[in-house]
C-alpha positions as CSV (number, residue, x, y, z in Angstrom):
1,M,-4.3,-22.8,-8.6
2,I,-2.8,-20.2,-11.4
3,R,-6.0,-17.3,-12.1
4,F,-5.3,-14.9,-14.5
5,K,-6.6,-11.7,-15.4
6,S,-6.3,-10.8,-18.4
7,I,-8.4,-13.7,-21.2
8,I,-5.0,-13.5,-23.6
9,S,-2.6,-14.6,-21.7
10,R,-5.5,-17.7,-20.2
11,I,-5.8,-18.2,-23.5
12,V,-1.8,-17.9,-24.7
13,I,-0.3,-20.0,-21.4
14,L,-3.4,-23.0,-22.1
15,H,-3.0,-23.2,-25.8
16,V,1.2,-23.2,-24.9
17,I,0.2,-26.0,-22.4
18,A,-1.7,-27.7,-25.7
19,V,0.8,-26.8,-28.3
20,A,3.5,-28.4,-26.1
21,I,1.8,-32.1,-25.1
22,T,0.4,-32.2,-28.8
23,S,4.4,-31.9,-30.2
24,I,5.8,-34.1,-27.2
25,L,2.5,-36.7,-29.0
26,M,3.0,-36.2,-32.4
27,S,6.8,-36.7,-31.6
28,L,6.3,-39.8,-30.4
29,A,3.4,-40.6,-33.3
30,L,5.9,-39.2,-36.1
31,S,8.8,-41.6,-33.7
32,W,6.5,-44.7,-34.5
33,L,5.7,-44.3,-37.8
34,L,9.4,-44.0,-38.4
35,N,10.3,-47.1,-37.2
36,H,7.5,-48.9,-38.5
37,A,8.5,-47.6,-42.1
38,T,12.3,-48.4,-41.2
39,T,11.6,-52.3,-40.2
40,N,8.7,-52.2,-43.1
41,L,12.0,-52.0,-45.1
42,H,14.0,-54.1,-43.3
43,N,11.2,-56.6,-43.7
44,D,11.3,-56.3,-47.7
45,A,15.0,-56.1,-48.1
46,M,15.2,-59.3,-45.7
47,E,12.3,-60.9,-47.6
48,E,14.4,-60.2,-51.7
49,Q,17.0,-61.0,-49.5
50,A,15.7,-64.6,-49.2
51,A,14.4,-64.7,-52.1
52,S,17.7,-64.5,-53.8
53,V,19.2,-67.2,-52.3
54,A,15.7,-69.2,-53.5
55,H,16.9,-68.7,-57.0
56,H,20.0,-70.2,-56.6
57,L,19.2,-73.3,-55.0
58,V,18.7,-76.8,-57.8
59,P,17.3,-79.7,-56.9
60,Q,20.0,-82.2,-58.1
61,P,19.6,-86.3,-59.7
62,D,20.2,-87.7,-56.6
63,G,16.8,-85.8,-55.0
64,S,19.5,-82.9,-53.2
65,L,20.3,-79.6,-53.2
66,S,22.8,-77.0,-54.5
67,L,23.4,-73.4,-54.4
68,A,26.1,-71.6,-56.3
69,L,25.6,-68.0,-55.4
70,P,27.5,-65.1,-57.8
71,P,30.6,-63.1,-56.7
72,D,28.2,-60.1,-55.6
73,L,26.0,-62.6,-53.3
74,Q,29.1,-64.2,-52.7
75,G,30.9,-60.9,-50.9
76,L,27.8,-59.9,-49.2
77,Y,27.4,-63.1,-46.7
78,S,31.2,-63.1,-46.7
79,Q,32.0,-64.1,-42.7
80,P,34.8,-60.5,-43.3
81,Y,31.7,-58.7,-43.9
82,G,29.5,-59.6,-40.8
83,R,26.6,-57.8,-41.6
84,Y,24.0,-60.5,-43.1
85,S,23.8,-64.0,-43.7
86,Y,21.7,-66.6,-45.0
87,A,20.6,-69.7,-44.1
88,V,19.0,-73.3,-46.5
89,V,17.1,-75.5,-44.0
90,D,15.0,-78.3,-44.9
91,E,11.7,-79.8,-43.0
92,H,12.9,-82.2,-40.7
93,G,15.2,-79.4,-39.0
94,K,18.4,-79.8,-41.1
95,T,20.1,-77.3,-41.9
96,L,22.1,-77.1,-45.9
97,F,23.5,-74.6,-46.4
98,S,24.8,-72.3,-43.9
99,S,26.7,-68.6,-44.5
100,L,27.3,-69.1,-40.5
101,K,30.5,-70.5,-39.1
102,D,29.2,-73.5,-37.3
103,R,26.7,-74.3,-40.2
104,A,23.9,-73.3,-38.0
105,P,20.7,-72.8,-39.0
106,I,19.8,-68.5,-38.4
107,F,16.0,-69.0,-37.0
108,P,14.4,-72.5,-35.7
109,A,12.7,-74.1,-38.6
110,D,9.2,-75.1,-37.7
111,P,7.2,-76.6,-40.5
112,R,4.3,-75.6,-39.4
113,A,4.9,-71.9,-40.2
114,A,3.2,-69.4,-42.2
115,A,5.3,-69.2,-45.9
116,V,6.9,-66.1,-44.9
117,Q,8.3,-65.5,-41.0
118,F,9.7,-61.4,-39.8
119,L,11.9,-63.5,-37.0
120,E,14.3,-62.0,-34.7
121,T,17.0,-63.7,-32.2
122,R,20.2,-63.1,-30.5
123,N,23.6,-64.9,-31.6
124,G,26.1,-63.2,-28.7
125,G,25.6,-60.2,-27.6
126,A,23.9,-59.4,-31.1
127,A,20.2,-58.8,-32.5
128,I,19.2,-60.3,-35.4
129,S,16.3,-59.9,-37.2
130,G,15.6,-61.3,-40.9
131,A,12.9,-63.3,-42.6
132,S,12.4,-66.9,-43.3
133,I,10.4,-68.2,-46.3
134,R,9.4,-71.3,-48.0
135,R,9.6,-73.0,-50.9
136,A,9.8,-76.0,-52.6
137,V,12.9,-76.9,-54.7
138,G,12.2,-80.5,-57.1
139,D,10.5,-82.8,-54.1
140,T,11.9,-81.1,-51.6
141,T,10.4,-78.7,-49.1
142,V,13.3,-76.1,-47.3
143,W,13.1,-72.7,-45.3
144,V,15.1,-70.2,-46.2
145,Q,16.2,-67.5,-44.4
146,A,18.5,-64.1,-44.4
147,A,19.6,-61.7,-41.5
148,E,21.0,-58.9,-40.9
149,D,23.0,-57.8,-37.6
150,M,21.0,-55.5,-36.7
151,A,24.3,-54.1,-34.4
152,N,25.8,-52.8,-38.2
153,R,22.3,-52.2,-39.3
154,D,22.5,-50.2,-42.7
155,V,24.1,-47.0,-42.6
156,L,21.3,-45.2,-44.6
157,I,18.6,-46.3,-42.3
158,D,21.1,-44.8,-39.3
159,D,21.5,-41.6,-41.3
160,I,18.0,-41.8,-42.0
161,V,16.5,-41.4,-38.0
162,E,19.7,-39.4,-37.0
163,D,18.9,-36.6,-38.8
164,F,15.1,-36.7,-38.9
165,Y,15.4,-36.6,-35.0
166,K,18.3,-34.0,-35.4
167,N,16.1,-32.1,-37.4
168,V,13.3,-32.2,-36.7
169,G,13.3,-30.1,-33.6
170,W,15.2,-28.0,-34.8
171,I,12.0,-26.8,-37.1
172,T,9.4,-27.7,-35.1
173,L,11.0,-25.2,-32.7
174,P,10.4,-22.4,-35.0
175,I,7.3,-23.5,-36.2
176,L,5.5,-23.1,-32.2
177,L,7.1,-19.6,-32.2
178,V,5.5,-19.0,-35.2
179,L,2.6,-20.1,-34.0
180,L,1.8,-18.7,-30.7
181,V,2.8,-15.3,-32.4
182,T,0.4,-15.1,-35.2
183,D,-2.3,-17.1,-32.2
184,I,-1.8,-13.7,-29.9
185,A,-2.0,-11.7,-32.9
186,I,-5.2,-13.6,-33.9
187,F,-6.8,-13.4,-29.9
188,R,-5.8,-10.0,-30.0
189,R,-8.0,-8.9,-33.1
190,A,-10.6,-11.6,-31.8
191,L,-10.5,-9.6,-28.6
192,L,-10.6,-5.8,-30.1
193,P,-14.3,-5.4,-29.7
194,L,-13.9,-5.9,-25.9
195,R,-11.4,-3.4,-25.7
196,Q,-13.4,-0.7,-28.2
197,A,-17.0,-1.7,-25.5
198,S,-14.8,-1.7,-22.6
199,E,-12.9,2.3,-23.5
200,I,-16.9,3.3,-24.0
201,A,-18.0,2.4,-21.4
202,Q,-15.7,4.7,-19.7
203,Q,-17.9,7.2,-21.1
204,I,-20.4,6.8,-19.2
205,G,-21.2,8.8,-15.8
206,P,-23.9,10.6,-14.8
207,A,-23.4,12.7,-17.3
208,R,-23.6,10.5,-19.9
209,T,-26.4,7.4,-19.2
210,D,-26.8,8.0,-22.3
211,V,-24.9,6.0,-23.5
212,R,-25.1,2.1,-24.3
213,L,-21.8,-0.7,-25.2
214,P,-22.3,-1.6,-29.6
215,L,-23.8,-5.5,-30.4
216,N,-22.4,-5.5,-33.7
217,E,-19.3,-6.8,-33.2
218,I,-18.9,-8.7,-29.9
219,P,-18.2,-12.2,-29.2
220,S,-21.8,-13.6,-29.7
221,E,-19.7,-15.4,-27.1
222,V,-20.2,-12.8,-24.6
223,R,-23.1,-11.0,-26.3
224,P,-25.4,-12.3,-23.3
225,L,-23.2,-10.3,-20.7
226,V,-22.9,-6.6,-22.7
227,S,-27.0,-6.8,-23.2
228,A,-27.8,-7.4,-19.8
229,I,-25.3,-4.4,-19.2
230,N,-26.9,-2.5,-21.7
231,Q,-30.2,-2.9,-20.3
232,A,-29.0,-1.9,-16.7
233,L,-28.0,0.7,-17.9
234,D,-31.6,2.0,-19.1
235,R,-32.5,0.6,-15.6
236,L,-30.2,3.3,-14.2
237,D,-30.9,5.9,-17.0
238,Q,-34.5,5.9,-16.0
239,G,-34.1,6.1,-12.3
240,F,-31.6,9.5,-13.1
241,R,-34.4,10.6,-15.3
242,V,-36.7,10.4,-12.9
243,Q,-34.8,12.0,-10.0
244,R,-33.7,14.7,-11.9
245,E,-37.3,15.3,-13.1
246,F,-38.3,15.9,-9.6
247,T,-35.8,17.7,-8.2
248,A,-37.2,19.7,-10.7
249,D,-40.6,20.0,-10.4
250,A,-40.4,20.6,-6.9
251,A,-38.1,23.3,-7.0
252,H,-40.4,24.9,-9.3
253,E,-43.4,24.0,-7.6
254,L,-41.8,25.1,-5.0
255,R,-41.1,29.4,-6.2
256,T,-44.6,29.6,-7.1
257,P,-45.6,29.6,-2.5
258,L,-42.9,31.6,-1.6
259,S,-43.5,34.8,-3.9
260,I,-47.0,34.5,-2.4
261,L,-45.2,34.4,0.9
262,R,-42.7,37.2,-0.3
263,T,-45.5,39.2,-0.6
264,R,-48.0,38.4,2.5
265,V,-44.8,38.9,4.5
266,E,-44.7,42.7,3.4
267,T,-48.1,43.6,4.5
268,L,-47.2,42.9,7.4
269,D,-46.9,45.7,10.2
270,D,-44.1,44.6,12.5
271,P,-41.0,45.2,10.1
272,R,-39.3,43.4,12.8
273,I,-41.0,40.1,12.6
274,A,-40.8,40.9,8.2
275,K,-37.5,41.2,7.8
276,A,-36.8,38.0,9.7
277,L,-39.2,36.5,7.3
278,H,-37.3,37.7,4.5
279,L,-34.6,36.4,5.3
280,D,-36.0,32.6,5.6
281,I,-38.0,33.8,2.5
282,E,-33.8,34.7,0.7
283,A,-32.5,31.2,2.1
284,M,-35.3,28.9,1.2
285,S,-34.9,30.8,-2.9
286,R,-31.4,29.6,-2.7
287,V,-31.9,26.3,-2.2
288,V,-34.7,26.4,-5.0
289,G,-32.6,28.4,-6.9
290,Q,-29.7,25.8,-6.3
291,L,-31.8,23.0,-7.1
292,L,-32.9,24.0,-9.8
293,D,-29.2,24.5,-11.2
294,I,-28.9,20.8,-10.0
295,A,-31.1,19.7,-12.0
296,E,-29.5,21.5,-14.8
297,L,-26.9,20.3,-15.1
298,E,-27.5,16.4,-14.8
299,A,-28.7,17.1,-18.4
300,F,-27.3,20.0,-19.2
301,T,-24.3,19.2,-22.4
302,I,-21.6,22.1,-23.8
303,D,-21.3,21.8,-27.5
304,P,-18.0,21.1,-27.5
305,S,-16.7,24.3,-30.0
306,E,-18.7,26.7,-27.6
307,L,-15.9,29.5,-26.8
308,A,-15.9,31.9,-23.8
309,D,-13.6,34.8,-22.1
310,A,-12.4,33.6,-18.8
311,Q,-12.0,37.2,-18.2
312,G,-14.5,38.4,-19.9
313,A,-17.0,35.5,-17.2
314,C,-15.3,36.9,-14.4
315,A,-15.9,40.8,-14.4
316,E,-18.8,40.3,-15.0
317,V,-19.1,38.0,-11.8
318,A,-17.4,40.6,-9.6
319,E,-19.7,43.5,-10.9
320,F,-23.2,42.0,-10.0
321,I,-21.3,40.4,-6.7
322,A,-19.4,44.1,-5.7
323,P,-23.2,45.3,-4.6
324,L,-23.8,42.1,-1.5
325,A,-20.0,42.1,-0.6
326,L,-20.6,46.3,0.0
327,E,-23.7,45.3,2.2
328,Q,-21.9,42.8,4.1
329,G,-18.6,44.7,4.9
330,R,-16.8,43.2,2.3
331,E,-14.7,44.3,-1.2
332,I,-14.3,42.7,-4.3
333,A,-10.5,43.7,-6.1
334,L,-10.6,42.0,-10.0
335,L,-6.7,41.1,-10.0
336,G,-5.2,39.5,-13.5
337,V,-5.0,40.1,-17.7
338,S,-7.3,42.6,-18.2
339,T,-8.0,41.3,-22.2
340,P,-10.0,38.3,-23.2
341,V,-8.1,34.6,-22.2
342,W,-10.7,31.7,-24.8
343,V,-11.4,29.0,-23.3
344,K,-13.7,25.5,-24.5
345,G,-16.7,26.1,-21.9
346,N,-20.6,28.2,-21.6
347,A,-20.0,31.3,-20.1
348,E,-23.4,31.0,-18.3
349,M,-22.2,27.8,-16.8
350,M,-18.5,29.9,-16.1
351,K,-20.6,32.4,-14.5
352,R,-22.5,30.0,-11.9
353,A,-19.6,28.7,-11.0
354,I,-17.6,31.5,-9.7
355,R,-20.3,33.3,-8.6
356,N,-20.9,30.4,-6.3
357,L,-16.5,30.5,-5.4
358,A,-17.6,34.4,-5.1
359,E,-21.0,34.0,-2.1
360,N,-18.5,31.3,-0.8
361,A,-16.0,32.9,0.0
362,I,-18.1,36.3,1.2
363,K,-19.8,34.6,3.8
364,H,-16.4,33.1,5.1
365,A,-15.0,36.1,4.3
366,P,-14.3,38.6,8.0
367,V,-15.3,41.9,7.7
368,D,-13.0,45.3,6.2
369,T,-11.3,42.3,3.9
370,V,-11.2,41.9,0.2
371,V,-12.1,39.0,-2.2
372,E,-10.1,38.4,-4.9
373,F,-11.2,37.4,-8.9
374,V,-7.4,36.7,-10.2
375,V,-7.9,35.8,-14.1
376,E,-4.7,34.4,-16.0
377,E,-3.8,33.7,-19.5
378,N,-3.5,29.7,-19.5
379,G,-7.1,29.9,-18.9
380,T,-7.0,29.6,-14.4
381,V,-9.7,31.8,-12.6
382,K,-8.9,32.3,-9.1
383,V,-10.9,33.2,-6.5
384,L,-9.0,34.0,-3.0
385,D,-10.3,35.3,0.5
386,R,-8.9,36.0,4.1
387,G,-11.5,33.4,6.2
388,P,-10.3,30.7,8.3
389,G,-9.4,28.5,5.1
390,I,-10.0,25.1,4.0
391,A,-8.4,21.4,6.4
392,N,-7.4,19.9,4.2
393,E,-9.6,17.2,5.8
394,E,-12.3,18.7,4.5
395,R,-11.4,19.2,1.1
396,E,-13.1,16.0,-0.4
397,L,-15.8,16.7,1.9
398,I,-16.9,20.6,0.4
399,F,-18.5,19.3,-2.7
400,Q,-20.5,17.2,-1.7
401,R,-24.3,17.6,-2.0
402,F,-25.6,19.3,1.4
403,W,-22.4,19.1,3.5
404,R,-21.7,21.9,6.0
405,R,-19.0,21.9,8.5
406,D,-21.6,23.8,10.4
407,R,-25.5,22.6,10.2
408,N,-26.8,24.9,12.9
409,Q,-25.5,27.9,10.7
410,Q,-27.9,30.3,9.0
411,G,-28.2,30.3,5.5
412,S,-25.7,27.7,4.2
413,T,-27.6,24.5,2.3
414,G,-23.8,22.3,1.2
415,L,-25.1,22.4,-2.3
416,G,-23.0,25.8,-3.8
417,L,-19.3,24.2,-4.0
418,S,-21.2,21.2,-5.2
419,I,-22.2,23.2,-8.5
420,V,-19.1,24.7,-8.8
421,Q,-17.5,21.4,-9.7
422,R,-20.4,19.2,-11.5
423,I,-19.8,22.5,-13.6
424,V,-16.2,22.1,-13.9
425,E,-16.3,18.4,-15.1
426,L,-19.1,19.4,-17.8
427,H,-15.9,21.4,-18.9
428,G,-13.4,19.6,-18.8
429,A,-11.7,21.5,-16.2
430,S,-10.3,20.8,-13.2
431,I,-10.6,23.1,-9.8
432,A,-7.8,23.1,-6.9
433,V,-8.1,24.5,-3.1
434,E,-5.7,25.4,-1.0
435,N,-5.0,28.0,2.0
436,R,-3.2,31.4,1.3
437,V,-0.1,31.6,3.6
438,L,-1.3,34.5,5.6
439,G,-4.7,32.9,6.1
440,G,-7.6,31.9,3.9
441,A,-9.3,29.4,0.9
442,Q,-8.0,30.3,-2.7
443,F,-10.6,28.2,-4.6
444,S,-8.3,27.5,-9.0
445,L,-10.5,26.9,-11.7
446,H,-8.2,25.6,-14.7
447,F,-10.0,25.7,-17.7
448,V,-8.8,24.4,-20.8
449,T,-7.7,27.6,-23.4
450,A,-8.7,27.6,-26.1
451,D,-7.8,30.3,-30.0
452,K,-10.6,32.4,-31.0
453,T,-9.5,33.2,-34.6
454,A,-9.4,28.6,-34.6
């Protein structure tokens, strides 16, 4: 069984089959109607000819009949012409007059037959078709027969039949093609609301769970399906909302105990224990902060007209992160253009993405190496380090939430790069990960540039 992936192709193919079957049936019906019409014309003509012959029958005083045909009828029924013939038969089956050479009747006479009969017979290899009418001439009842040799059928009827079948094909084919093209246009127009709904559906994602498919122009046959999809999206949106609210509420609730814990740790007498606990608290605070960032990003939208200076954002992050890098024995370098590079997006979110990349680079970079920030005029921001790099099989995994190469490593939550990727998606930007030739990783953020003067 053939399966069609496209509704239009399915409808068109089935419609072509239906049109082909209809065309065949119409041709057969027209053929039957044409044959029926020509048969009726032939029968009417034979009846008129028989009546014309009967009109020239004259009763004689002795009770016999005479037939005196005018010259035009004599020529019509002459043997050399051979197309038409007549015969006059009495009620006893005796032939009184006949245009045939053997003076025989054309059709056998039947005294019980109707007043008008249309008969067919064969004479040798030729088909004979004609009419037999009953007439009372004087005191004598006769059957007047007129017939035509179908081998010499009337040229006009033959031409009509021939021209009909010749022209009907040339007329039918363009009509079917025009009908097919028209049907395709109608089907595409009828399915346009579905294509528009599918384009809207492509916009639905974790960040756009509020989008719903329109029902106004949707055909009634498909409307229940679209309505069910919208209801499913409502349930998903509610689920996402509950999840975001829970994450945000949990993170907010954890901040207060952490602040209290930090204060109490400072009162400990043993500085070594206090320092270790401070590190643990800072790690927990970082997780809480990242959870809040994730909750905020899930509901965050960026104004399409909003612009940000990528060079300025990168410079602020480099200035902010420099003390942390120096404390851990790394250096920070800001390279590339020194003039503003305007891109489409939110400056605060861009700084969060760059800061997460910078913190990740500092953590993996060896001591006494430089973490580089590079800003290019095309809106690309790069963060480079001299760490171990990223294995090819891990380049997709690193952006998954809570993924870590080494789960025993302290201070790593596996949330930083997932936040970076989410910010990149919100900006309609892209992120690329490469390994440097001399060792280390390079993260490149490609933002959409904008004209500040526009």
